[in-house]
N, C-alpha and C positions, 0 to 999 in steps of 0.2 A: 417550347413553352417558356414564358418569361420567368426568371428566377423569383422565388418567393421572397428571397432576401432583399429585393429592391422595393418592397412595400413601404419601407421606411425612407426618409428623405435621403437622396443621393446627391451630394454636392460634387459637381464636376471638378476634377483636378486634385481632390484630396489625396494625400499620400504620394504624390509624385516626387521624384527624387531631386528635381533640378530647380535651381533658383529662378529660372525663367518660367517655370510652370504656371505661376500665378498670372502671367501675361499671355502665355501661349495656350489659350483655351477659351471656351465659351464663358463670357463674363456673367451670365445669369446663374442663379441657383436653380438647377434642373431637378425636378422630382418626377416619379413615375406618374404619367397621366391617369386621369379617371374618366370612365365612360359616363356621359351625362344621361339624364332621363330622356325618354323619347317623346317627341311631340306627335308622332304618328307612326304606325306600323303598316308597311306595304307587304302583302303576301305575294309570293312567287306564283306565277301562272304556268311556267314552263318547267320542263325537266330536261336534264342533259345526261343521258345514260353514258357511263364511262367518261364523263367530262366533255362530251361532244354535243353541241346543239344540233338538233335534228333539222334536216334540210327543209322540211315543211314548216318549221318555225322561224326561219330566217327573216321573214318580213314582220314578225310580231314584236315590234320594238316596244320596250317599256320606257323609252326616253321621256315621253311627255308626262307620264304620271310621276316619275321620279323627280323630274325638274319642277313640276308643280308643287310637289311636297316640299322640296328644298326651298322654293320661293316663299312658301307660306309658313315655314317653321320659325319659331322665335329664337333669338340668340340664346345660347347656353343650353340648347336642346338638340336632339338628334332625330333624323329620319332613319328609321330602322327597317332594313330589308330582312324579311323572315321567310321561313319555309311555308308553303301553302299546302292545300289538300292534295291527295293522291300522289304523294312523294314529289310534288313540285318544289324544286330547289334552285331554279335558275332565273335570272333576269337577263335580258338582252337589250343593249342600249347603244345609241350613238353618243355624240358629245354632250357632256353635262357640265354645268358651272355651279360650284359651291357658293354659298351665301355667307355673309359675315356672321361669325359666331356660331355657325351651324355645323353639326357633325353628320357625316354620312356613316351610319353604323351597319355593318354587314354581319349577320349572325353566323355562328359556326355551322358548317355544312351547306351554306348558301354561297353561290358564286354569281358575281356580276360579270357577264361576258360582253366584250366589245363586238359590235357588228363587223362583219367582213365585207360590207358594201362600201367601197371607197366614196361613193356619191354622198353618203351621209356626213362625211368628214370634210368635204370640199369647202374651202373658204369662199365666201361671196366675192366675186371679182367684178368691180364696177366697169371694167373695160371689156368684159366678156360679151360676145355676140351670140345670138341664138345658134345652136348647133355646135358651139365651141366644145372641144373635148374636156373632160374632167382631168385636172392635173394630178390630183391625189391618186396614189396608186400607180404612178408612171415614173419613168426616168428619162434623162436626157444628158447629152455631153456637158461636162463642166467647162466654163469659159477658160480656166487656166488649169494646168496639170497639178499644181500643188496649191491648196487654199492658203491665203495669207490672212492675218488677223484684220478684222474690220470692226470699227466701233458700232456699226449698225447691223451686224450679222444676226442679232436676235430679233430684228424687225420682222413683222408679219409679211410673208410673201404675197404678191398679188396672184392669188391662186395657191393651191397646195392643200395640206391637211390640217384640220383643227385637231386638238388633243382630245383624247377620250374624256379626261377630267381636267378642267381648267379652274385654277384658284387665283382670283385677282382681288381678294378681300382679306381682312384681318381675322385672326382667331378662328379660322375654319379647321376642320379635322376630318380624317378618315380613320375609323376605328373598327374593332371587332375581330373575331376569330374566323370570319369567312374569307373569301378570296375575290380578287379582281383579275380576270383572265383576258388579256388583249388578243389572244388567238393569232399570234404572228405566224403560226404554222399553217393556218387554214388558207385554202385557195380563195382569192378575192372573187367576189361576184362579178361575172362578166370577163374574168381573166383566167389564164391557164397557169398562174403562178401565185404564190403566197407573198405576204409582206417580206418575209425573210429571203425567199428566192429572188425577189426583185433586188434586195440589198446586195446579195451575194453576186448576182449577175452584173451589178454596177461596179463592183470592186476593181476588176483588172484595169479599167481605164479611168478609175476614180470619177465615174459619172455621178451627177446629181440624181437623187431619187427622193420621192415624196411619200413619207410614211407618217402615220399618226404616232404620237407618244402617249404613254399611259397616263401620267400625271404631270402637269406643268403648273408651277406656282410662281407668280410674279407680283411684287408689291404685296406680299402675303404674310406680314408680320404675325408671329404667333402660330403659324401653321404646324399641325401635329399629325404624324402617322403613328398609330399605336396598334400593335399586335396583328395588323392586317397581313394577308398573304397576297403578294403581287406576282403574277405568273404570265409568261409568254408575251411580253410586250413586243409590238412590232418594231419599236425603236427604243429610245431611252425609257426607262421605267419612271424615274422621278427626276425632274429638273426644277431647281429652285433658284430664282433670280430676284435681285433687288429686294431682298427680304432681311429684316432684322428679327431674328428669333425663329428658328425652325428646329423641331425635334422629331427624330425617327426613333422609336423605342419598341423593341421586341418585334420588329418587322421581319417577315420571312419572305424572301424574294428568290424565285427560282425560274430560270429560263435557259434552255428549253426544259420543260418538265419531262419530256420524252428524250432521254439521253441517247437513244439510238440514232437521233438526228445529227449528233455531233460528227463533224467530218463530212457531211453531205452538203448539197446545195441549199438545204433548208435548215441551217444550223444556227440561226439567231445572231447574225452579224449586227454589230453596233447597238447591242441591247445593254447599254450601261445600266448599272444599278441605281445609285443615287449621285446626282451631279449638282452641287451647289455652285453658283456663280454670282459675282457682284453682290455678295451678301455677307452678313456678319452674325455672330452668336448662333452657332449651329452645333447641335449634338446628335450623333448617331450612336445609339447604345443598345447592347444586348440583342443585336440583330444578326440574321443569318442570310448571306448573300451568295448566290450561285447563279452565274449568268454568262452571257456571251461576249462581254467586253469588260471595261473597267468595272470592278466591283464598286468602288467609290472613286469618282474623278472630280477633283477640286478645280474648278474653272477660274477664269480671271476675276480678280478683285475680291477675293474671299479673305476674311480675317476673323480671328477668334473662333476657332472650331475645335470640337472634341470628338474623337472617334474612340469609344471606350467599350471594352468587353464584347467584342464581336467575333464572328466566325465567317471567313470567306472561303469559297470553294472555287470551282472553275470560273475563270474570268481573268482579267489582266492585273489584278492586285489593287493595292492602296496607292492611288495615283494622284499626282498634281499635274495639271496641264491638259493638253499641250499649250493652250493659251495661257500665258502668264503676264499679259498686259492688262491692267497696270500693276499686278503683283498679287502674291499670296503671302500671308504672314500669320504668326501666332497660332500654331496648330499643335495639338497633342494627340498622338495615337498611342493608346495604352491598352495592353492586354488584348492582343489581336492574334488569332490563329488563322494561318493561310495554308490551305490544303489543295494542291494541284492548280494554283494560279500560275499564269505564265511569268509574272514578275511578283516581287514581294513589296518592297519599298520602292516606289517608282516616281521620279520627277522627270518630266519630259517636256522639252521645248526646243526651239531653234531660233535663228536670227530673223525669221520672218514673223514670229509671234511671241517672242520672249519678253521678259521683264524681271523685276526684283522678286526673289523668293527668300524669306528669312524668318528666323525664330521658329524652328520646327523641332518638336521633340517626339521621338519614337522610342517607346519603352515596353519591355516585356512582350516581344513578338516572337511567335513560334511558326516555323515554316516546314513543310514537307512536300517533296516533289515539285519544287519551284525552280525552274531552269535559271532564272536570274533573280536571286534573292534581293540584291541591291542594284538599282539602276538610277543613278543621278546623272542626268544626261542633257547636254545642250545640242544633241545630235539627232533630234526626232525627225523621222522621214515618213510619217503617216503609216507606219507599220505596227504590227502587234508588239514587237520588241524592238529595242533600239540597236543600231549598229554600234560597234565599239570604236569607230573612227569618225572624225569630222566629215560630213558629206560636202562641206565647202559651199553651202548655200550663201547667197548674198542678201544682206538685209541690215537694217539699223535697229531692230527690236531685239536687244541683246539679253539672253538669259544670264542672270547673275544670282548665284546661290550662296547665302551666308547664314551663319548661326544655326546649322543643322546638327542635331544631337541624336546619336543612336546609342541606347543603353539596353543591355541584356537582349541582344538579338541572336536567335539560335535557329539555324537551319539543320534539320536532321539528315538532309541529303545534299550532295554536291551541287554546285551551280556557279555561274559567273557573277562577278562583282564589277560594276562599272561606276566609278566616281570621277567625274570630269568637270573641270571648268572649261570655258570656251577658249581662253588664251591668257597670257600673262596679266593683262589688264582686268580680266574678269575671272578670278580664281574662285574655286569653291572652298568654303570654309566649313569644316565638319569635325565633330568630336566623336570618337569611337570608344565605347566602354563596354567590355564583355561582348564582343561581336564574334560569333563563331559559326563558320560554314563547314560542316562536317565533310571531310574528304576533298576539300578544295585544293587545287594544284596551282602553281605559279602562272601557268598559261591561261588560267581562268580569271586572272586579276587584271583590270584595265583602269589605270589611274593616269590622269593628266591634269596639270595645273591645279593642284590641290594644296591647301593648308590644313593639315590633319593634326588634331590633338588627341593623344592617347590617355585613357584613364583605366583604372581597374586592371583587367587582364588584356586591355587593348583589343587587338584583332588577331585572328589566327592565320592571316594571309600576309604575304610580303607587301610592304608599302613602298613600292618602287614604280617609277614611270616617268613621264615627261614633266619636269619641273614640279616635283612633289616634295613638300617641306613637312617634316614631322616634328612635333613637340610632345614631350612626355610630362604629364603632371602626376607626381607621386611615384611610388614604386609599382612596377608592373607585376601583377599577381598571376598565379596559375589560372587557367580557364575554369569556369564553374562547370559543375556536372550538368548533364542533360536533364532539364526539368520540364521538357516539352512533351514527351511521348504520351503521357496520359491526357493531354489536352486535345488530341485529334479524335473527334467524335463524328458520327455521321450527320449529314445535313438534316435539320429538323424543319 
């Protein structure tokens, strides 16, 4: 539940400690969104006992009537999905497109389920011939063993999967206390595997595979997600590109919802939480993210972003990368709790996809059971965690990390710290103030080509490695007491 205290205006960046904070954040004044009045209410015709759509209902799509309502709604109003008679609480849909200024509002107790028929997601392919197979829901070998950055990698494939919800307009929104369930766990119609099983099977050889994403917004200035629950996406949950002004407030994102699937072949690979790219003025606030890949992954070309008052659970942490061409800059992460993420603060790239990353502030971050609390790495190898040594890839897209500040970072459990620049010409510049990793030992510290500035109590681990330069500002103090224990609460 969203905190009642945020019913008053919340100005992003207020109270941050650092002189750069005024630049390193969303430049908008961001307040808690408001749910608009409804232009129409659609009643559910289906029910989903135990959260499962019944087999006999799989062909009863609500796509047409939802899309028609969105098309006919006036700007500033909402299409509301409500419960129907006889305990009907489910809608079943293929791809939908939001309209300018229109909100999709899902009531509490109501779930919008994605179809498990890959045919409904298939992109029209002008080169297709009668009888050609559907590409969506299939996989094939990748042309190269390791993907390199490409300026057109976001272009629509000739064939493949459309998104469940596409946003290519301004001031659209998805709101409400209901849920959107992508059903990544469910067997695809006509296949003997689920979306997630297809992704996991493709992993060993890094094969290409074609899945639908839950929400993709492009050129969608003013897009808002508010209080909605996002569940079981087949692939990324939220991808935002070429957008000025995006807000996710009070979002509850969980995948897989069935935690018994973790560690199986149906365990939600590549289900990133929220991924902005080529965008600016972004705020993610008061949200809860528990998923199968990066909780938040900041992609290439993002600037002026605030991640404030959030809780992360299983996932790969607060990430930047792996694409950092043409760069990421002016980020604030403030008041973040990470519980069982694989990494905590994570910046990942390599010489095939790197670029400048600068002016980043991380403040008041609590971690528990995080194997790598800090991973600032030019060594990315397309794995869940980074290696601690240079893989010696060849390329001219160089990761270059500067102006990174870590203030009041506390891990209640031991883990590794990796802070590395690529080489002497591309050193990482970082400030450490009150950074404490409980139980850390010298063998868990991996530092290379760093310019480190210490403030406050500095860091509680040795700052030694290849070409590491340390500067101290002011008198080093004793480490602060653990203030994190009370912040670890169950996923909501």
